[in-house]
C-alpha positions as CSV (number, residue, x, y, z in Angstrom):
1,X,0.0,0.0,0.0
2,X,2.8,2.4,0.9
3,X,4.6,1.7,-2.4
4,X,1.3,2.3,-4.3
5,X,0.8,5.7,-2.7
6,X,4.4,6.6,-3.2
7,X,4.2,5.8,-6.9
8,X,1.0,7.9,-7.1
9,X,2.7,10.9,-5.4
10,X,5.7,10.6,-7.8
11,X,3.2,10.5,-10.7
12,X,1.5,13.7,-9.5
13,X,4.8,15.5,-9.0
14,X,5.7,14.6,-12.6
15,X,2.7,16.6,-13.9
16,X,3.1,20.3,-14.6
17,X,2.0,22.3,-11.5
18,X,0.2,25.6,-11.4
19,X,3.4,27.2,-10.2
20,X,5.1,26.1,-13.4
21,X,2.3,27.5,-15.5
22,X,2.6,30.8,-13.7
23,X,6.2,31.2,-14.8
24,X,5.2,31.9,-18.4
25,X,6.1,35.4,-19.5
26,X,3.4,37.9,-18.4
27,X,1.5,35.4,-16.2
28,X,3.2,35.6,-12.8
29,X,0.2,36.7,-10.8
30,X,-2.3,34.1,-12.1
31,X,-2.2,31.5,-14.8
32,X,-5.4,32.7,-16.5
33,X,-5.0,36.4,-17.0
34,X,-1.8,38.2,-17.9
35,X,-0.4,40.6,-15.2
36,X,-1.3,43.6,-17.3
37,X,-5.0,42.5,-17.3
38,X,-4.9,41.9,-13.5
39,X,-3.4,45.3,-13.0
40,X,-5.9,47.0,-15.2
41,X,-8.9,45.4,-13.5
42,X,-7.6,46.0,-10.0
43,X,-6.8,49.7,-10.8
44,X,-10.1,50.4,-12.5
45,X,-12.6,48.8,-10.1
46,X,-13.5,51.4,-7.4
47,X,-15.1,50.4,-4.1
48,X,-16.2,53.9,-3.3
49,X,-18.2,54.2,-6.5
50,X,-19.8,50.8,-5.7
51,X,-20.6,52.0,-2.1
52,X,-22.2,55.2,-3.5
53,X,-24.5,53.0,-5.6
54,X,-25.4,51.0,-2.4
55,X,-26.3,54.2,-0.6
56,X,-28.6,55.2,-3.4
57,X,-30.3,51.8,-3.7
58,X,-30.8,51.6,0.0
59,X,-33.1,54.6,-0.1
60,X,-35.8,52.3,-1.7
61,X,-38.0,49.7,-0.1
62,X,-37.4,47.2,-3.0
63,X,-40.3,44.8,-2.6
64,X,-40.8,42.7,-5.7
65,X,-43.4,44.1,-8.1
66,X,-43.6,47.4,-6.2
67,X,-43.0,51.1,-6.9
68,X,-40.0,51.0,-4.7
69,X,-38.4,48.2,-6.8
70,X,-39.3,50.1,-10.0
71,X,-37.5,53.2,-8.7
72,X,-34.3,51.2,-7.9
73,X,-34.5,49.6,-11.4
74,X,-34.7,53.0,-13.0
75,X,-31.6,54.1,-11.1
76,X,-29.6,51.1,-12.3
77,X,-30.8,51.7,-15.9
78,X,-29.8,55.4,-15.8
79,X,-26.3,54.6,-14.5
80,X,-25.8,51.8,-17.1
81,X,-26.7,54.2,-19.9
82,X,-24.4,56.8,-18.4
83,X,-21.5,54.2,-18.4
84,X,-22.0,53.5,-22.1
85,X,-23.4,50.0,-21.9
86,X,-25.4,48.8,-24.8
87,X,-29.0,47.6,-25.1
88,X,-29.9,49.0,-21.7
89,X,-33.6,48.3,-21.0
90,X,-36.1,47.8,-18.2
91,X,-38.5,45.0,-19.2
92,X,-41.8,44.6,-17.3
93,X,-43.4,41.2,-17.0
94,X,-46.8,40.6,-15.4
95,X,-46.9,39.9,-11.7
96,X,-50.5,39.3,-10.8
97,X,-50.7,36.1,-8.8
98,X,-52.1,34.2,-11.7
99,X,-49.7,34.3,-14.7
100,X,-47.1,31.4,-14.6
101,X,-43.5,31.3,-15.8
102,X,-42.4,27.7,-16.1
103,X,-42.9,26.4,-12.5
104,X,-43.5,29.8,-10.9
105,X,-46.9,31.2,-10.2
106,X,-46.2,34.9,-10.2
107,X,-46.6,36.9,-7.0
108,X,-48.8,40.0,-7.2
109,X,-47.5,43.5,-6.5
110,X,-47.8,45.2,-3.1
111,X,-48.1,48.9,-2.3
112,X,-48.3,50.5,1.2
113,X,-49.1,54.1,2.0
114,X,-49.4,54.0,5.7
115,X,-48.8,51.7,8.6
116,X,-49.0,52.9,12.2
117,X,-49.4,51.0,15.5
118,X,-50.0,52.6,18.9
119,X,-50.5,51.4,22.4
120,X,-53.8,53.0,23.6
121,X,-54.1,51.5,27.1
122,X,-52.7,51.6,29.7
123,X,-50.0,53.7,28.1
124,X,-50.3,56.2,25.2
125,X,-47.3,55.6,22.9
126,X,-46.3,54.9,19.3
127,X,-45.0,51.4,18.7
128,X,-44.3,51.2,14.9
129,X,-44.5,53.5,11.9
130,X,-44.0,52.5,8.3
131,X,-42.9,56.1,7.4
132,X,-40.1,55.9,9.9
133,X,-39.1,52.3,9.2
134,X,-40.2,50.4,6.2
135,X,-39.8,47.0,7.9
136,X,-42.2,48.0,10.6
137,X,-45.1,46.7,8.4
138,X,-44.8,43.2,7.0
139,X,-45.0,42.9,3.2
140,X,-48.5,42.0,1.9
141,X,-50.3,43.4,4.9
142,X,-53.6,45.0,3.9
143,X,-55.8,47.9,4.9
144,X,-57.2,47.9,8.4
145,X,-58.2,50.1,11.2
146,X,-58.4,48.0,14.4
147,X,-58.4,48.6,18.1
148,X,-57.9,45.3,19.9
149,X,-56.4,43.6,22.9
150,X,-52.9,42.1,22.7
151,X,-52.5,38.4,23.6
152,X,-49.2,36.4,23.8
153,X,-49.2,33.1,21.8
154,X,-45.5,32.3,22.1
155,X,-44.1,31.2,18.8
156,X,-47.6,31.0,17.4
157,X,-46.7,28.4,14.8
158,X,-48.4,25.3,16.3
159,X,-51.9,24.4,17.5
160,X,-50.5,23.9,21.0
161,X,-49.5,27.6,21.2
162,X,-53.3,28.5,21.1
163,X,-54.6,26.0,23.6
164,X,-56.8,27.7,26.2
165,X,-56.5,31.1,24.4
166,X,-59.2,33.0,22.7
167,X,-57.5,35.1,20.0
168,X,-60.6,36.0,17.9
169,X,-60.6,39.8,17.2
170,X,-57.3,40.2,19.1
171,X,-53.8,41.1,18.0
172,X,-51.4,38.2,18.7
173,X,-47.9,38.7,19.9
174,X,-45.8,35.9,18.3
175,X,-42.2,35.1,17.6
176,X,-42.5,32.4,14.9
177,X,-42.6,32.7,11.1
178,X,-45.1,35.5,10.5
179,X,-46.8,33.9,7.5
180,X,-47.3,30.7,9.5
181,X,-48.6,32.7,12.5
182,X,-51.1,34.4,10.2
183,X,-52.5,31.1,8.9
184,X,-53.1,29.7,12.4
185,X,-54.1,32.9,14.2
186,X,-55.9,35.0,11.6
187,X,-57.1,32.6,8.9
188,X,-58.1,29.7,11.2
189,X,-58.9,31.4,14.5
190,X,-60.1,34.9,13.5
191,X,-57.3,37.1,15.1
192,X,-57.4,40.7,14.0
193,X,-53.7,40.9,13.2
194,X,-50.1,40.2,14.4
195,X,-47.4,41.9,16.4
196,X,-44.4,39.9,15.4
197,X,-40.9,39.6,16.8
198,X,-39.8,36.9,14.3
199,X,-36.0,36.6,14.5
200,X,-33.4,36.5,11.8
201,X,-31.6,33.6,10.3
202,X,-29.8,31.5,13.0
203,X,-26.1,32.4,13.5
204,X,-23.6,32.3,16.4
205,X,-24.8,35.8,17.3
206,X,-28.5,35.1,17.3
207,X,-30.2,37.0,20.2
208,X,-27.2,39.3,20.7
209,X,-28.7,42.2,18.6
210,X,-31.9,42.8,20.4
211,X,-32.8,46.0,18.5
212,X,-32.9,44.4,15.1
213,X,-36.3,44.5,13.5
214,X,-36.8,41.8,11.0
215,X,-38.3,42.2,7.6
216,X,-41.5,40.2,7.6
217,X,-43.7,38.7,4.8
218,X,-47.2,37.5,4.8
219,X,-48.2,35.2,1.9
220,X,-48.5,37.2,-1.4
221,X,-51.0,34.6,-2.5
222,X,-53.5,35.1,0.4
223,X,-56.1,37.7,-0.7
224,X,-57.5,37.5,2.9
225,X,-54.4,38.8,4.6
226,X,-54.9,41.1,7.5
227,X,-51.7,42.8,8.8
228,X,-48.5,42.2,10.8
229,X,-46.3,44.8,12.5
230,X,-42.7,43.9,13.2
231,X,-40.9,44.8,16.4
232,X,-37.5,44.2,18.0
233,X,-36.7,41.4,20.5
234,X,-36.2,44.1,23.1
235,X,-39.7,45.5,22.6
236,X,-41.2,42.0,22.5
237,X,-39.6,41.1,25.8
238,X,-41.1,44.1,27.4
239,X,-44.6,43.3,26.1
240,X,-44.3,39.6,27.2
241,X,-43.2,40.6,30.6
242,X,-46.1,43.0,31.1
243,X,-48.6,40.5,29.8
244,X,-47.3,37.8,32.1
245,X,-48.0,40.2,35.0
246,X,-51.6,40.4,33.9
247,X,-51.6,43.8,32.3
248,X,-54.4,44.4,29.7
249,X,-52.8,46.0,26.7
250,X,-54.9,47.6,24.0
251,X,-53.4,48.5,20.6
252,X,-54.6,50.4,17.6
253,X,-53.4,49.5,14.1
254,X,-54.1,51.7,11.1
255,X,-52.9,50.3,7.7
256,X,-53.4,51.6,4.2
257,X,-51.9,48.9,1.9
258,X,-53.1,46.5,-0.7
259,X,-52.1,43.6,-2.9
260,X,-52.6,44.4,-6.5
261,X,-51.4,43.4,-10.0
262,X,-47.9,44.6,-10.6
263,X,-44.9,43.9,-12.8
264,X,-41.5,42.3,-12.4
265,X,-39.1,45.0,-13.6
266,X,-35.9,43.5,-14.9
267,X,-32.9,45.6,-16.0
268,X,-30.4,44.3,-18.5
269,X,-27.5,45.6,-20.5
270,X,-24.6,44.2,-22.5
271,X,-21.0,44.7,-23.5
272,X,-21.0,43.2,-27.0
273,X,-18.4,40.5,-27.8
274,X,-17.0,39.4,-31.2
275,X,-19.2,36.3,-31.1
276,X,-22.8,37.3,-30.3
277,X,-23.9,33.7,-30.2
278,X,-22.3,33.1,-26.8
279,X,-22.7,35.0,-23.6
280,X,-21.4,35.3,-20.1
281,X,-23.8,36.7,-17.6
282,X,-23.3,38.8,-14.4
283,X,-26.3,38.7,-12.2
284,X,-27.5,39.6,-8.7
285,X,-30.9,40.4,-7.2
286,X,-32.0,44.0,-6.8
287,X,-34.9,43.4,-4.4
288,X,-35.2,43.5,-0.6
289,X,-36.1,45.8,2.2
290,X,-35.1,49.3,2.9
291,X,-32.2,49.7,3.6
292,X,-31.0,46.2,2.4
293,X,-27.5,47.4,1.9
294,X,-25.5,44.2,1.9
295,X,-28.5,42.1,0.9
296,X,-28.4,42.9,-1.9
297,X,-27.7,46.5,-2.8
298,X,-24.1,45.4,-2.6
299,X,-24.4,42.7,-5.3
300,X,-26.4,45.0,-7.5
301,X,-23.9,47.8,-7.0
302,X,-20.9,45.5,-7.6
303,X,-22.0,44.3,-11.0
304,X,-22.9,47.9,-12.0
305,X,-19.3,48.9,-11.0
306,X,-17.9,45.8,-12.8
307,X,-19.9,46.8,-15.9
308,X,-18.5,50.4,-15.8
309,X,-14.9,49.2,-15.2
310,X,-15.0,46.5,-18.0
311,X,-16.6,48.8,-20.5
312,X,-14.1,51.6,-19.7
313,X,-11.1,49.3,-20.0
314,X,-12.3,47.8,-23.3
315,X,-13.1,51.1,-24.8
316,X,-9.7,52.5,-23.9
317,X,-8.0,49.4,-25.3
318,X,-6.5,48.5,-21.9
319,X,-8.0,45.0,-22.2
320,X,-9.2,43.0,-25.2
321,X,-12.8,43.0,-26.3
322,X,-14.1,39.6,-25.3
323,X,-15.2,36.9,-27.7
324,X,-18.5,36.4,-25.8
325,X,-21.0,39.1,-25.2
326,X,-21.2,40.0,-21.5
327,X,-24.7,40.5,-20.2
328,X,-25.7,42.2,-16.9
329,X,-29.1,41.4,-15.3
330,X,-30.7,43.0,-12.3
331,X,-33.8,41.0,-11.5
332,X,-36.1,40.4,-8.4
333,X,-34.6,37.5,-6.5
334,X,-35.2,34.0,-8.0
335,X,-38.6,34.9,-9.4
336,X,-37.2,37.5,-11.8
337,X,-34.5,35.1,-13.0
338,X,-37.0,32.4,-13.8
339,X,-39.3,35.0,-15.5
340,X,-36.4,36.2,-17.6
341,X,-35.5,32.6,-18.6
342,X,-39.1,31.9,-19.5
343,X,-39.4,35.0,-21.6
344,X,-35.9,34.8,-23.2
345,X,-35.2,31.2,-24.1
346,X,-33.0,32.4,-27.0
347,X,-30.7,34.2,-24.6
348,X,-30.7,31.2,-22.2
349,X,-29.3,29.0,-25.0
350,X,-26.4,31.4,-25.5
351,X,-25.3,31.6,-21.9
352,X,-22.1,29.6,-21.3
353,X,-21.6,30.5,-17.6
354,X,-22.8,33.1,-15.1
355,X,-21.4,35.0,-12.2
356,X,-23.8,35.7,-9.4
357,X,-23.3,38.2,-6.5
358,X,-25.5,38.2,-3.5
359,X,-24.1,40.1,-0.5
360,X,-20.5,41.0,-1.2
361,X,-19.7,44.2,0.8
362,X,-20.1,43.5,4.5
363,X,-17.4,44.8,6.8
364,X,-16.4,41.7,8.8
365,X,-15.7,43.7,11.9
366,X,-19.3,44.9,11.9
367,X,-21.4,42.3,10.1
368,X,-19.3,39.1,10.9
369,X,-19.6,38.4,7.2
370,X,-17.2,35.9,5.6
371,X,-17.0,36.0,1.8
372,X,-17.8,32.6,0.4
373,X,-16.8,31.7,-3.1
374,X,-19.1,28.8,-3.8
375,X,-18.7,25.9,-6.2
376,X,-21.3,24.5,-8.6
377,X,-23.6,21.7,-7.5
378,X,-22.2,18.1,-7.7
379,X,-24.6,17.5,-10.6
380,X,-22.9,20.1,-12.6
381,X,-19.1,19.6,-12.5
382,X,-17.5,22.5,-14.3
383,X,-14.2,24.2,-15.0
384,X,-15.7,27.5,-13.7
385,X,-14.9,26.3,-10.2
386,X,-11.2,26.4,-11.1
387,X,-11.6,29.8,-12.6
388,X,-13.1,31.3,-9.5
389,X,-10.8,29.4,-7.2
390,X,-7.7,30.9,-9.0
391,X,-8.9,34.5,-8.7
392,X,-10.2,34.1,-5.1
393,X,-6.9,32.6,-4.1
394,X,-5.1,35.5,-5.6
395,X,-7.2,38.0,-3.7
396,X,-7.0,36.1,-0.4
397,X,-3.2,35.6,-0.7
398,X,-2.6,39.2,-1.7
399,X,-4.4,40.5,1.3
400,X,-2.6,38.2,3.7
401,X,0.8,39.1,2.1
402,X,0.0,42.8,2.7
403,X,-1.1,42.2,6.2
404,X,2.2,40.5,7.0
405,X,4.2,43.5,5.7
406,X,5.4,41.8,2.5
407,X,3.9,44.4,0.1
408,X,0.7,45.8,-1.1
409,X,1.0,45.2,-4.9
410,X,-1.5,42.4,-4.9
411,X,-3.6,43.5,-1.9
412,X,-6.5,45.0,-4.0
413,X,-6.9,47.8,-1.4
414,X,-9.2,50.7,-2.1
415,X,-7.5,54.0,-1.2
416,X,-9.5,55.3,1.8
417,X,-10.7,51.8,2.6
418,X,-9.6,49.1,5.0
419,X,-6.1,47.4,4.8
420,X,-7.2,44.3,6.7
421,X,-7.0,40.8,5.3
422,X,-9.9,39.5,3.2
423,X,-11.9,37.0,5.4
424,X,-13.0,34.6,2.7
425,X,-13.0,30.9,1.8
426,X,-14.0,28.6,-1.0
427,X,-16.9,26.3,-0.3
428,X,-19.0,23.5,-1.8
429,X,-22.4,24.2,-3.2
430,X,-25.1,25.9,-1.1
431,X,-28.5,27.0,-2.0
432,X,-30.4,30.2,-1.5
433,X,-30.2,32.6,-4.4
434,X,-30.6,33.0,-8.2
435,X,-27.7,30.7,-8.9
436,X,-30.1,27.9,-8.0
437,X,-32.1,28.7,-11.1
438,X,-29.1,29.0,-13.5
439,X,-27.8,25.6,-12.4
440,X,-31.1,23.8,-12.1
441,X,-31.4,20.7,-14.3
442,X,-33.6,22.4,-16.8
443,X,-30.9,25.0,-17.7
444,X,-27.5,23.6,-16.4
445,X,-25.6,26.9,-16.6
446,X,-22.5,26.7,-14.4
447,X,-22.4,29.7,-12.1
448,X,-19.8,31.4,-10.0
449,X,-21.5,32.4,-6.7
450,X,-20.1,35.0,-4.2
451,X,-21.9,35.8,-1.0
452,X,-21.4,36.9,2.5
453,X,-22.5,34.7,5.4
454,X,-23.3,35.1,8.1
455,X,-24.4,38.7,8.3
456,X,-26.0,39.6,11.7
457,X,-28.1,42.4,10.1
458,X,-29.4,40.6,7.0
459,X,-33.2,41.2,6.4
460,X,-33.4,43.8,9.2
461,X,-33.6,47.5,9.7
462,X,-29.9,47.6,10.5
463,X,-28.6,46.3,7.1
464,X,-27.3,49.8,6.4
465,X,-24.8,51.4,3.9
466,X,-22.4,52.2,6.7
467,X,-21.8,48.5,7.1
468,X,-20.4,48.3,3.6
469,X,-16.6,48.5,3.3
470,X,-15.0,49.9,0.1
471,X,-12.0,47.5,0.0
472,X,-14.2,44.5,0.7
473,X,-16.6,45.3,-2.2
474,X,-13.6,46.1,-4.4
475,X,-12.1,42.7,-3.7
476,X,-15.4,40.9,-4.3
477,X,-15.9,42.8,-7.5
478,X,-12.4,41.9,-8.7
479,X,-12.9,38.2,-8.1
480,X,-16.2,38.3,-10.0
481,X,-14.9,40.6,-12.8
482,X,-11.7,38.6,-13.4
483,X,-13.6,35.3,-13.5
484,X,-16.3,36.6,-15.8
485,X,-13.9,38.4,-18.1
486,X,-11.7,35.4,-18.5
487,X,-14.7,33.2,-19.4
488,X,-15.9,35.8,-21.8
489,X,-12.5,36.3,-23.5
490,X,-11.2,32.7,-23.4
491,X,-10.2,31.0,-26.7
492,X,-7.9,28.1,-27.4
493,X,-4.8,29.2,-25.6
494,X,-6.7,30.4,-22.6
495,X,-8.8,27.2,-22.5
496,X,-5.6,25.1,-22.7
497,X,-4.1,26.9,-19.6
498,X,-7.4,26.3,-17.8
499,X,-7.4,22.6,-18.7
500,X,-4.0,22.3,-17.2
501,X,-5.2,23.9,-14.0
502,X,-8.4,21.7,-13.8
503,X,-6.3,18.6,-14.3
504,X,-3.6,19.5,-11.8
505,X,-6.2,20.2,-9.1
506,X,-8.1,17.0,-9.9
507,X,-4.9,15.0,-9.5
508,X,-4.2,16.7,-6.2
509,X,-7.6,15.5,-4.9
510,X,-6.9,11.9,-5.8
511,X,-5.0,10.9,-2.6
512,X,-7.7,12.7,-0.4
513,X,-10.6,10.9,-2.2
514,X,-8.7,7.6,-1.9
515,X,-8.2,8.0,1.8
516,X,-11.9,8.8,2.3
517,X,-12.8,5.7,0.2
518,X,-10.5,3.6,2.4
519,X,-12.3,4.9,5.5
520,X,-15.7,4.1,4.0
521,X,-14.6,0.6,3.2
522,X,-13.3,0.1,6.7
523,X,-16.5,1.5,8.2
524,X,-20.1,0.6,8.2
525,X,-20.7,1.8,4.6
526,X,-18.5,-1.0,3.2
527,X,-16.8,-1.7,-0.1
528,X,-19.7,-0.7,-2.4
529,X,-19.8,2.9,-1.1
530,X,-16.1,3.1,-1.3
531,X,-16.1,2.0,-4.9
532,X,-19.0,4.3,-5.7
533,X,-17.1,7.3,-4.2
534,X,-14.1,6.6,-6.4
535,X,-16.3,6.1,-9.5
536,X,-18.2,9.3,-9.0
537,X,-15.0,11.3,-8.2
538,X,-13.5,10.2,-11.5
539,X,-16.6,10.9,-13.4
540,X,-17.0,14.4,-12.0
541,X,-13.4,15.3,-12.6
542,X,-13.6,14.0,-16.2
543,X,-16.8,16.1,-16.7
544,X,-15.1,19.2,-15.4
545,X,-12.2,18.7,-17.8
546,X,-14.6,18.0,-20.6
547,X,-16.4,21.3,-19.9
548,X,-13.2,23.3,-20.8
549,X,-13.8,22.3,-24.4
550,X,-16.9,24.5,-24.5
551,X,-14.6,27.6,-24.6
552,X,-13.1,26.5,-27.9
553,X,-15.3,24.0,-29.5
554,X,-13.3,23.5,-32.8
555,X,-9.8,23.5,-31.2
556,X,-8.5,20.0,-31.9
557,X,-5.3,20.6,-29.9
558,X,-7.5,21.4,-26.8
559,X,-9.7,18.4,-27.4
560,X,-6.7,16.1,-27.6
561,X,-5.2,17.6,-24.5
562,X,-8.4,17.1,-22.5
563,X,-8.6,13.5,-23.7
564,X,-5.0,13.0,-22.5
565,X,-5.7,14.6,-19.1
566,X,-8.7,12.3,-18.6
567,X,-6.5,9.3,-19.6
568,X,-3.8,10.3,-17.1
569,X,-6.4,10.8,-14.4
570,X,-7.8,7.4,-15.1
571,X,-4.3,6.1,-14.9
572,X,-3.8,7.5,-11.4
573,X,-6.9,5.6,-10.3
574,X,-5.8,2.5,-12.1
575,X,-2.5,2.7,-10.2
576,X,-4.4,2.9,-6.9
577,X,-7.3,0.5,-7.4
578,X,-6.5,-2.1,-10.1
579,X,-8.9,-2.9,-12.9
580,X,-11.0,-0.2,-14.5
581,X,-13.5,-0.5,-17.3
582,X,-13.7,1.8,-20.3
583,X,-16.8,4.1,-20.4
584,X,-17.9,6.3,-23.3
585,X,-19.9,9.5,-22.9
586,X,-20.4,11.1,-26.4
587,X,-17.0,11.3,-28.0
588,X,-15.2,11.2,-24.7
589,X,-13.6,8.1,-23.2
590,X,-12.7,7.7,-19.5
591,X,-12.6,4.8,-17.0
592,X,-14.7,3.6,-14.1
593,X,-14.4,1.0,-11.5
594,X,-15.9,-2.4,-12.4
595,X,-19.2,-2.7,-10.5
596,X,-19.3,-5.6,-8.1
597,X,-21.8,-8.3,-8.9
598,X,-24.9,-8.0,-6.8
599,X,-25.7,-11.2,-4.9
600,X,-28.7,-13.0,-6.3
601,X,-32.1,-12.5,-4.5
602,X,-33.1,-15.6,-2.5
603,X,-35.6,-17.8,-4.2
604,X,-38.0,-20.5,-3.1
605,X,-41.2,-20.8,-1.1
606,X,-41.2,-18.9,2.2
607,X,-38.0,-17.0,1.4
608,X,-37.9,-13.3,2.5
609,X,-36.8,-10.4,0.4
610,X,-33.4,-9.0,1.2
611,X,-34.8,-5.5,1.4
612,X,-37.5,-5.3,4.1
613,X,-39.3,-2.4,2.2
614,X,-41.3,-4.7,0.0
615,X,-43.1,-1.7,-1.6
616,X,-40.0,-0.9,-3.5
617,X,-38.8,-3.8,-5.8
618,X,-35.1,-4.0,-6.7
619,X,-36.1,-3.9,-10.4
620,X,-37.6,-0.4,-9.9
621,X,-34.2,1.0,-9.2
622,X,-33.1,0.2,-12.7
623,X,-35.9,2.3,-14.2
624,X,-35.0,5.5,-15.9
625,X,-36.8,8.8,-15.0
626,X,-37.1,11.6,-17.6
627,X,-37.9,15.3,-17.1
628,X,-41.3,16.6,-18.1
629,X,-41.5,20.1,-16.5
630,X,-39.1,23.0,-16.9
631,X,-38.0,24.9,-13.8
632,X,-37.0,24.5,-10.1
633,X,-39.5,23.2,-7.6
634,X,-39.1,26.0,-5.0
635,X,-39.2,29.6,-6.3
636,X,-39.0,32.2,-3.5
637,X,-42.5,32.2,-1.9
638,X,-43.9,29.5,-4.3
639,X,-43.4,25.7,-3.9
640,X,-44.5,23.9,-7.1
641,X,-44.6,20.5,-5.4
642,X,-46.2,21.4,-2.1
643,X,-49.2,22.9,-3.9
644,X,-49.8,19.6,-5.7
645,X,-49.3,16.9,-3.1
646,X,-51.0,15.4,-0.1
647,X,-49.9,14.7,3.4
648,X,-48.5,11.3,2.8
649,X,-46.3,12.5,-0.1
650,X,-45.3,15.5,2.0
651,X,-43.8,13.0,4.6
652,X,-41.6,11.5,1.9
653,X,-40.2,14.9,1.2
654,X,-39.8,15.7,4.9
655,X,-37.7,12.6,5.5
656,X,-35.2,13.7,2.9
657,X,-35.2,17.4,3.9
658,X,-34.4,16.5,7.5
659,X,-31.1,14.9,6.3
660,X,-27.9,16.9,6.4
661,X,-27.9,18.8,3.1
662,X,-31.6,17.7,2.7
663,X,-32.7,20.7,0.6
664,X,-29.7,20.3,-1.6
665,X,-30.4,16.5,-2.0
666,X,-34.0,17.2,-3.1
667,X,-32.7,19.8,-5.6
668,X,-30.0,17.4,-6.9
669,X,-32.1,14.4,-7.3
670,X,-34.2,16.2,-9.9
671,X,-31.1,17.8,-11.5
672,X,-29.8,14.3,-12.2
673,X,-32.9,13.2,-14.0
674,X,-31.6,13.3,-17.6
675,X,-33.4,10.4,-19.3
676,X,-30.2,8.3,-19.1
677,X,-29.5,7.7,-15.5
678,X,-31.4,5.0,-13.6
679,X,-32.8,5.6,-10.2
680,X,-29.9,3.6,-8.8
681,X,-27.4,5.7,-10.7
682,X,-29.0,8.9,-9.3
683,X,-28.8,7.5,-5.8
684,X,-25.1,6.6,-6.2
685,X,-24.3,10.0,-7.5
686,X,-26.1,11.7,-4.5
687,X,-24.4,9.3,-2.0
688,X,-20.9,10.0,-3.3
689,X,-21.5,13.7,-3.3
690,X,-23.6,14.4,-0.2
691,X,-23.5,11.2,2.0
692,X,-25.2,7.8,2.0
693,X,-28.9,7.7,1.3
694,X,-31.1,4.6,0.8
695,X,-32.1,4.1,-2.8
696,X,-35.7,3.7,-1.6
697,X,-35.9,7.3,-0.5
698,X,-34.7,8.5,-3.9
699,X,-37.2,6.3,-5.6
700,X,-40.0,7.4,-3.4
701,X,-39.3,11.1,-4.1
702,X,-39.2,10.5,-7.8
703,X,-42.5,8.7,-7.6
704,X,-44.0,11.7,-5.9
705,X,-42.7,13.9,-8.7
706,X,-44.1,11.4,-11.2
707,X,-47.6,11.6,-9.6
708,X,-47.7,15.4,-10.3
709,X,-46.2,15.1,-13.8
710,X,-42.8,16.6,-13.2
711,X,-41.1,13.3,-14.3
712,X,-42.0,10.1,-16.1
713,X,-40.4,6.9,-15.0
714,X,-39.9,4.3,-17.7
């Protein structure tokens, strides 16, 4: 064993390393862009300009399909025109609660003119005012003028919270999800409205910021909505304490707001490339509460600054005009992206990759925000991961070098901004923004995703422009701009350098994957899971290498090089594991581990099946599901599956969602439905990527999807 590992290490060391690639003339900073391009980008991108955009956008309460969002969209479009971008437009698509876009039932618009809440008895005092703080009134509240008693229902999200309490015509004080509280308290029990102290996303600092007021949302699809006012945890504790002492508290709520048909306003612009048939997209989401500075005025501002910087550099001739058109899109979160895809299938076909920015400017010292550079999902192995890794590593290393006193030439510091190190990392796939739509199995557009997490002020009144740090947003913008520009510019020589980097990194992972496989074999998972891990790792690395060819489709030298790299990678695994079997995927050839022979099922009268779950026959796992519906299953407020299934099928989904990475697994199972993989193949891919899961659970979920016509199972 030691001899085999030593041979493998010698094999890896014989391969050209990234450091060797960086010694080429003019490529000392990174292997993908020449030093002059790196210098041009880092000099032109300006964190102060980006922060100024954040400040302007934060003036608007940017609820989807509202006048506040439209005002923000108009600002973006005006600046894009000012910067000389082409085809700048604001497109408006119906948002009325009825029209559908693939798997999305559109949300209606919402407009609020007034929202005030007072305590009338025993004290005379103002509690909340929409004019003073936009998050004081939950989105999709509706007109009311109510004077009512306040009653504490705890979380308010389960029937047990209401036992022994008469909430009819009262205002409930509740800490749970405000839409769930509305369903139980108002829809089912006749409460007049809600005073909510729903808390923010869970972080290590949860509960420490007692003056945060969370942005709340009632259901946009409920025409019978009443109202909900949002207060801080400090205010809620005072009310709960007074109520627990037996005080009778009477409140008055006055709301003037309504749910009405609106429009999704989507801003777009381009920098033309020499090949208009291919595009690289920079995207973000423009919506969210006032102020919503980091989430996501920062991402919207960053891609506006990237657009300005790239266009200026290209026009001056400081960097080459790219081969591929660069498109910039500012949509409402997730909804807007799916709407845009539904309305522009021609553009979707041209998109080779995307760069998505969602929260990229938070000052770590204030917000606790770590910048995460996030890989594509396991179902979509891609060379874009290597692209973003290279530029993220450059930014992180340059900031650390400067902090240690070794020089500022690669530190990407904004004059007048912070000189601190960039607190950032590179992470596996996580869900939660528009990148989910791009990479969903219907579209399969590999996407670079940058986002801050955690942020102790996300979705609250305290997500303010003063939390945005110019050097941080400059560094985030640089990583995104360099990655997107490389992908837009890349031809044969660029793609060849990228293929070398993808291969070298894949080889470096081989010993780590092999060690993990050995641990699996020695543990309860056994040899089959060990072999499956190796097979899937090899397949994914081969697919990532193969994806490089999309940057230069007719380059025979590149194609031959990619084939050679896949052969060498297979050879490394052959050295470690023994016999491999040749596999063909299109024109590509790579190698997989020989599958073990499955033991025969017992036969004869009275014999018991090997699998106790008799409802699922082993033969079912060899069936092949195919996709019938375009689009993701969960889109912002709307759950396509939940609206169509019953309680029994819901339990199937709940079982998977409660697993580690459960939401990702549900997303990935459907992503892997391609009309070629069997149910067992899908399970094996999921298990290797996210942890062991019974094939029965995968099969059950696919049968739920088959019931509602999302897939067909042959």
